[in-house]
C-alpha positions as CSV (number, residue, x, y, z in Angstrom):
1,M,-76.4,44.4,-15.5
2,I,-73.0,42.6,-15.9
3,Y,-73.5,39.4,-16.8
4,I,-71.5,36.6,-14.9
5,S,-69.1,35.6,-17.1
6,D,-67.9,39.2,-17.3
7,L,-67.0,39.4,-14.0
8,R,-64.1,40.9,-11.8
9,E,-62.8,41.2,-8.8
10,G,-64.1,44.2,-7.0
11,D,-66.9,45.2,-9.4
12,R,-70.3,46.8,-7.7
13,V,-73.1,44.6,-9.1
14,S,-76.3,45.8,-9.6
15,G,-78.3,43.5,-11.5
16,I,-81.2,40.5,-12.0
17,Y,-80.2,37.1,-11.9
18,L,-81.5,34.0,-11.6
19,C,-81.4,32.5,-7.7
20,K,-80.6,28.8,-9.1
21,N,-80.3,27.5,-5.5
22,K,-80.4,28.8,-1.9
23,V,-79.1,27.4,1.3
24,N,-79.9,28.7,4.5
25,A,-76.5,28.0,6.6
26,K,-74.7,28.9,9.8
27,T,-70.9,30.3,10.6
28,K,-69.2,28.4,13.3
29,V,-69.8,30.9,15.8
30,G,-74.0,30.2,14.6
31,K,-75.0,33.9,12.9
32,S,-77.3,32.6,9.8
33,Y,-76.4,33.6,6.5
34,Y,-77.5,32.8,2.7
35,S,-75.2,30.8,0.0
36,L,-76.4,31.0,-3.3
37,T,-75.7,30.5,-6.4
38,L,-76.3,32.8,-9.5
39,Q,-77.4,32.1,-12.9
40,D,-77.3,33.8,-16.5
41,K,-76.7,32.6,-19.8
42,T,-72.8,33.1,-19.2
43,G,-72.8,30.7,-16.3
44,T,-73.6,30.5,-12.3
45,V,-71.6,32.8,-9.3
46,D,-71.1,31.4,-5.8
47,A,-72.9,34.3,-3.8
48,K,-73.2,34.6,0.2
49,V,-75.5,37.5,1.9
50,W,-73.7,37.6,5.6
51,D,-75.9,40.0,7.1
52,L,-79.9,39.2,7.3
53,S,-80.7,42.0,9.4
54,S,-81.9,44.7,6.3
55,G,-82.0,45.1,2.8
56,I,-82.9,41.7,2.2
57,D,-86.5,40.9,1.1
58,H,-88.2,37.2,0.9
59,F,-87.2,35.4,-2.1
60,E,-86.6,31.6,-2.5
61,A,-84.9,29.3,-5.0
62,M,-86.2,30.0,-9.3
63,D,-86.8,33.5,-8.1
64,F,-85.3,36.4,-10.6
65,I,-84.1,38.4,-7.7
66,H,-82.4,42.1,-7.9
67,V,-79.1,42.4,-6.6
68,E,-76.3,44.4,-4.8
69,G,-73.0,43.7,-3.8
70,D,-69.3,43.3,-4.4
71,V,-67.6,40.7,-6.3
72,T,-64.3,39.4,-4.0
73,V,-62.2,36.0,-5.3
74,F,-62.1,33.2,-3.3
75,Q,-59.5,30.3,-3.9
76,G,-59.1,31.6,-7.3
77,V,-63.2,31.3,-8.3
78,N,-65.6,34.7,-8.4
79,Q,-68.2,35.1,-5.0
80,L,-70.6,37.6,-5.1
81,N,-71.2,39.0,-1.4
82,I,-74.6,40.6,-1.6
83,R,-75.8,44.1,0.5
84,R,-79.5,43.8,-1.1
85,I,-81.8,41.6,-2.8
86,R,-85.1,42.1,-3.7
87,K,-87.6,40.4,-5.8
88,A,-87.5,41.3,-9.6
89,H,-91.1,42.1,-11.2
90,E,-92.2,40.9,-14.2
91,G,-91.1,43.0,-17.4
92,E,-87.9,43.8,-15.7
93,Y,-86.0,40.3,-17.2
94,E,-86.1,38.3,-20.5
95,Q,-85.8,34.5,-19.1
96,A,-83.4,34.2,-22.4
97,D,-80.6,36.4,-20.6
98,Y,-80.6,33.4,-17.6
99,L,-81.0,30.2,-19.9
100,P,-77.2,28.8,-19.9
101,S,-76.2,27.5,-23.2
102,T,-73.7,26.2,-24.9
103,K,-71.2,28.0,-26.7
104,F,-71.0,25.9,-30.1
105,D,-73.5,26.2,-33.3
106,E,-76.7,24.3,-32.4
107,E,-76.8,23.6,-36.1
108,E,-73.7,22.3,-37.2
109,M,-74.2,19.9,-34.2
110,K,-77.8,18.5,-34.9
111,T,-76.1,18.3,-38.7
112,E,-73.0,16.9,-37.5
113,L,-75.0,13.8,-35.3
114,L,-77.5,13.4,-37.5
115,A,-74.5,12.7,-40.2
116,F,-73.5,9.8,-37.5
117,V,-77.2,8.5,-37.6
118,R,-77.0,8.3,-41.7
119,S,-73.5,6.4,-41.2
120,V,-74.5,3.0,-39.4
121,K,-74.9,0.7,-41.7
122,N,-76.8,-2.0,-40.1
123,T,-80.4,-1.4,-40.7
124,H,-81.9,-2.2,-37.2
125,L,-79.5,0.1,-35.5
126,R,-80.3,2.5,-38.1
127,G,-83.6,2.3,-38.0
128,L,-83.7,2.3,-34.1
129,L,-81.9,5.2,-34.9
130,E,-84.2,7.0,-36.9
131,S,-86.8,5.9,-34.7
132,F,-85.7,8.8,-31.7
133,F,-83.8,11.5,-34.1
134,V,-85.3,12.0,-37.4
135,E,-88.9,10.2,-36.7
136,D,-89.9,11.6,-33.3
137,K,-89.8,15.4,-34.0
138,D,-90.9,15.8,-29.8
139,F,-88.1,14.0,-28.5
140,W,-85.7,15.4,-31.2
141,K,-86.3,19.0,-29.7
142,E,-86.8,17.9,-26.1
143,F,-82.9,16.0,-26.7
144,C,-81.5,19.2,-28.3
145,L,-82.7,22.4,-25.3
146,H,-81.7,19.5,-23.0
147,S,-78.9,19.6,-20.7
148,A,-77.0,16.9,-19.8
149,A,-76.6,17.1,-16.0
150,R,-78.1,19.0,-13.4
151,S,-74.8,20.7,-11.8
152,V,-72.2,18.5,-12.7
153,H,-71.2,19.3,-16.9
154,H,-73.1,20.6,-19.9
155,S,-75.4,21.5,-17.0
156,F,-77.1,24.1,-19.8
157,V,-79.0,24.5,-22.8
158,G,-77.7,22.3,-26.0
159,G,-75.6,20.1,-23.0
160,L,-77.0,17.3,-23.9
161,L,-76.8,17.6,-27.5
162,Q,-72.7,18.6,-27.2
163,H,-72.0,15.7,-24.7
164,T,-73.7,13.2,-26.6
165,L,-71.7,14.5,-30.4
166,R,-68.4,14.6,-28.3
167,V,-68.7,11.1,-27.2
168,T,-69.8,10.0,-30.4
169,Q,-67.0,11.8,-32.3
170,L,-64.6,10.2,-29.8
171,C,-65.9,6.6,-30.7
172,D,-65.6,7.4,-34.2
173,F,-62.0,8.0,-33.6
174,Y,-61.7,4.8,-31.7
175,C,-63.1,3.2,-34.5
176,R,-60.7,4.3,-36.6
177,Q,-57.7,3.4,-33.9
178,Y,-58.7,0.1,-33.2
179,L,-60.3,-2.1,-36.0
180,A,-61.7,-4.6,-33.7
181,L,-64.7,-2.4,-32.6
182,H,-68.1,-3.1,-34.3
183,R,-68.2,0.8,-35.1
184,D,-71.7,0.1,-36.0
185,L,-72.8,-1.3,-32.8
186,L,-70.3,1.6,-30.9
187,I,-71.8,4.4,-32.3
188,S,-75.3,3.4,-31.4
189,G,-74.9,3.3,-28.3
190,A,-72.5,6.9,-28.3
191,L,-75.7,8.3,-29.5
192,L,-78.2,6.4,-27.7
193,H,-76.3,6.2,-23.9
194,D,-77.2,9.7,-22.4
195,I,-81.5,9.7,-23.7
196,G,-82.5,8.8,-20.2
197,K,-81.4,12.3,-19.0
198,T,-84.3,13.7,-21.0
199,K,-86.7,12.4,-18.6
200,E,-84.2,12.3,-15.9
201,I,-83.7,16.1,-15.4
202,S,-87.0,18.7,-16.0
203,N,-86.8,21.5,-18.5
204,F,-85.2,25.0,-17.2
205,P,-85.1,26.7,-15.9
206,E,-85.6,24.3,-12.9
207,N,-83.1,22.0,-15.0
208,D,-83.8,19.3,-11.7
209,Y,-84.1,16.2,-10.8
210,T,-87.6,15.2,-11.7
211,D,-89.1,11.7,-9.4
212,A,-88.5,9.1,-11.7
213,G,-84.6,11.1,-12.2
214,Q,-84.1,10.5,-8.4
215,L,-85.3,6.8,-8.1
216,I,-85.1,5.3,-11.4
217,G,-82.0,7.4,-12.7
218,H,-80.8,8.0,-16.6
219,I,-79.3,4.8,-17.0
220,V,-82.3,2.9,-16.5
221,I,-84.4,5.1,-18.0
222,G,-82.9,5.5,-21.3
223,Y,-82.3,1.3,-21.4
224,E,-86.3,1.3,-21.2
225,M,-87.1,3.5,-23.3
226,I,-84.9,1.9,-26.3
227,T,-86.1,-2.1,-24.8
228,E,-89.8,-0.4,-25.7
229,R,-88.9,1.2,-28.9
230,I,-87.1,-1.9,-30.2
231,R,-90.1,-4.2,-29.0
232,K,-92.0,-2.2,-31.8
233,M,-89.5,-3.0,-34.6
234,P,-90.1,-6.6,-36.1
235,G,-87.2,-8.6,-36.3
236,F,-84.4,-6.9,-34.2
237,P,-81.7,-9.2,-34.1
238,E,-82.2,-10.6,-30.5
239,K,-78.4,-10.8,-29.2
240,L,-77.9,-7.4,-31.0
241,A,-80.5,-5.7,-28.4
242,N,-78.4,-7.4,-25.8
243,E,-74.9,-5.7,-26.6
244,L,-76.9,-2.7,-27.0
245,G,-78.2,-2.8,-24.0
246,H,-75.0,-3.8,-22.3
247,L,-73.7,-0.6,-23.8
248,I,-76.3,1.9,-22.2
249,L,-76.6,0.3,-18.6
250,S,-72.6,-0.2,-18.1
251,H,-71.6,3.4,-19.8
252,H,-70.3,4.6,-15.9
253,G,-67.9,2.0,-16.0
254,E,-68.7,1.0,-11.8
255,L,-71.3,-0.2,-9.9
256,E,-70.4,2.9,-7.6
257,Y,-70.7,4.6,-10.0
258,G,-74.6,3.7,-11.0
259,S,-73.7,1.4,-13.9
260,P,-76.3,-1.7,-13.1
261,K,-73.2,-3.7,-15.1
262,K,-69.1,-3.1,-15.7
263,P,-68.0,-3.2,-19.7
264,A,-68.3,-6.9,-20.6
265,L,-68.0,-5.6,-24.5
266,L,-64.9,-4.1,-26.0
267,E,-67.2,-1.6,-27.3
268,A,-68.9,-0.8,-24.0
269,V,-65.3,-0.4,-22.4
270,A,-65.0,2.2,-25.4
271,L,-68.1,3.7,-24.9
272,H,-67.2,4.5,-21.3
273,H,-63.7,5.6,-21.1
274,A,-65.5,8.3,-24.6
275,D,-68.6,9.3,-21.9
276,N,-65.5,9.7,-18.7
277,T,-63.5,11.6,-21.1
278,D,-65.5,14.3,-22.6
279,A,-67.3,14.9,-18.8
280,K,-64.3,15.4,-16.8
281,L,-62.6,17.8,-19.9
282,E,-66.0,19.6,-19.6
283,L,-66.5,19.4,-15.7
284,V,-62.2,20.9,-15.1
285,T,-63.2,23.4,-18.3
286,E,-65.8,25.3,-16.6
287,L,-64.7,25.1,-13.2
288,V,-61.0,26.5,-14.5
289,E,-63.0,29.0,-17.1
290,N,-63.9,32.5,-14.7
291,A,-60.9,31.7,-12.9
292,V,-57.4,33.7,-12.7
293,S,-54.5,31.9,-14.2
294,G,-51.9,30.5,-12.1
295,S,-54.7,30.2,-9.7
296,W,-55.1,27.2,-7.2
297,L,-59.0,26.7,-7.1
298,G,-58.6,24.3,-3.9
299,Y,-59.5,20.3,-3.4
300,Q,-62.5,19.3,-6.4
301,K,-63.9,16.2,-5.0
302,L,-65.3,15.2,-8.5
303,I,-61.8,14.9,-9.5
304,E,-60.1,13.9,-6.3
305,S,-57.5,16.5,-6.9
306,N,-56.3,19.9,-5.9
307,L,-57.4,22.0,-9.2
308,R,-54.9,24.6,-10.6
309,K,-55.2,26.7,-13.8
310,T,-52.4,26.6,-16.8
311,S,-50.3,29.9,-16.5
312,D,-51.0,32.3,-19.0
313,P,-48.1,31.5,-22.1
314,E,-45.2,34.2,-21.9
């Protein structure tokens, strides 16, 4: 088996991959074909099955499939043209080989995130953070294994931990540059801003939206999780609870991006930009990661630009 990150144009592939997504499509002349997303622990690759007439056994999304095909390049990105497919049998694969994971050391990220929890001086906010990240062992385990998105960015095991830590690091930097920021409030908002994703997105290997995720979304889910926890903490100041809640509800910045409120506090503006910065940089990093140096990747809707990978330095 060749890992997806090692695929190169011209490679002949014969191996097992997780079929993350399957779309029945038609060409402009009406011929049916499959458009697939294949996944292993190193990432995903777009795949096409142009000829459905023979050698293609029945399979569905989320099946482990054995494929034979050739690697081509389309708009600067690898694409796998598949000739044969069969469902893989139990014992032919290890599921862990097909779950993409953070490239960073998980234990180091956990240690640094918990250090941020301990750095919060306000006893009410620190108590709230500890109730999630220290005392609630089930939540902490789920949080560390979860992705931060279904497919857009940080969609891998440990993605939520990595994204939350990066956002918190950015907010910590902001606090050293802009002294008017209320550090305890901003750091708390950064650590808690995406906890609703533990209920918005299902566990791996599915990593797909739950009913609650589709109907309510992680922003409101997270706000409700925090509000419920605060109700169990006698003496938690109402004004502080409202300000923290506002950071959670406004961190996407715009109503059209899913925020029930637009940022109205300095700390809310800072959190929104930190969240957006890490999400966009990770998104572009993932898009260009397996692209050819100097190649144009085409128009990318999520960044509203025709994207190009930087040339290798001479």
